[in-house]
N, C-alpha and C positions, 0 to 999 in steps of 0.2 A: 624340331620345331615344325609345326604343321603349316601347310600352305595358307590356311586362313590367318594364322598369326603373322606370317610373313607379309601377306597382303595388307593386313591391318597396320603393321609397322611401316610399310612403304607409303600407305595413305597418310599416316601421321607425319611422315617426313616431307611429303610433297603434295599434299592436297589429294585430288581425285585421279591422279595420273595412272595409278595401278588398278583402278576399278574396272570391272568387266573386261579384263584381258588387254587393256590398253598398254602400249609399250612404256617401259620406264625411261626416264631421261638418264644421261650418264651420271649425273650427281645422285639420283635416287638409287641406281644400280650400285654405285660405289658405297653409299651409306648402308644399304641392305647387306652387301658383301662384307663390309667391316664388322657389322653387327653379328653376322653368322660366324665369321672367323673367330671373333672374340668369344662368342658363346661356346664354341667347340673348344677353344684353347682354355677357357675357364674350367670346363668339364674335365678335360684331359690333363692339363698342366697347372691349374689353379692360378692362371694369370690372364690378362687381357692386353697383349702387347701391340695390337694393331690400331692404327689411326687412319684418318681419311687423307693421308699424304699421297697415295698413289691413285691415279684415275682408273676407272673401269674401261675396258675396251669392248666395242661391239664387233664381233667377228663371226662369220659364218652363221648368222641368225641368232646368236646368243651373246650375253655379256660374260666377260672373263675379267676377274680381278685377282691380282696376286701381290704378295708382299712377303718380306722376310725381316725378322727382328731377332736380336740377340736374346738368348735364354740360357742361363747357367754357363756351361762350357761349350755351348754350341749356338744354334739358331733354330727358330721355329719358322717354317715356310708354309704359307697358306695359299691355296688356289681355290677360288670360288667361281662356279659357273652358274649363271642364272638364265632362264628363258627370257625372251624379250619382255614378257609381262611380269617378270619378277619371281616367278615360281622357281624353286631351288632345283637345279640339276645335280649339283654336287658341291660338297665342302670337303676339301682334302688338306689335312695338316701333316707335315713331316717334321720330325725332330732330327736336325742335322748335327752330328757330333764329329768334329774334325780331329779329335784325339786319335793318335795312331794306336791300333790294337797291338798288344805285345805279341812278339813272334813266339811260336811254340817250337821247341827244339826236341 
């Protein structure tokens, strides 16, 4: 998803806060992060498991949002990092499977 689409999405969510590099609010960062995580989960795993239940944290000059939800026999864990103005730094999804691997003899 391009930066222009992300900024347009953030503006639609919260007015003009993301225009011209203005910093996002915590609520806007959370909404953008959830949207990005669900978009990537939809592409990779054909589901959109994330909701706005977890707040975004502002740390070391950028927003960080993370969440984990059950999927099949494991979990999908998402971590989204956004610059203060809402531009995407990274969207990382991990499929966590707790089933033990069979031992090879």
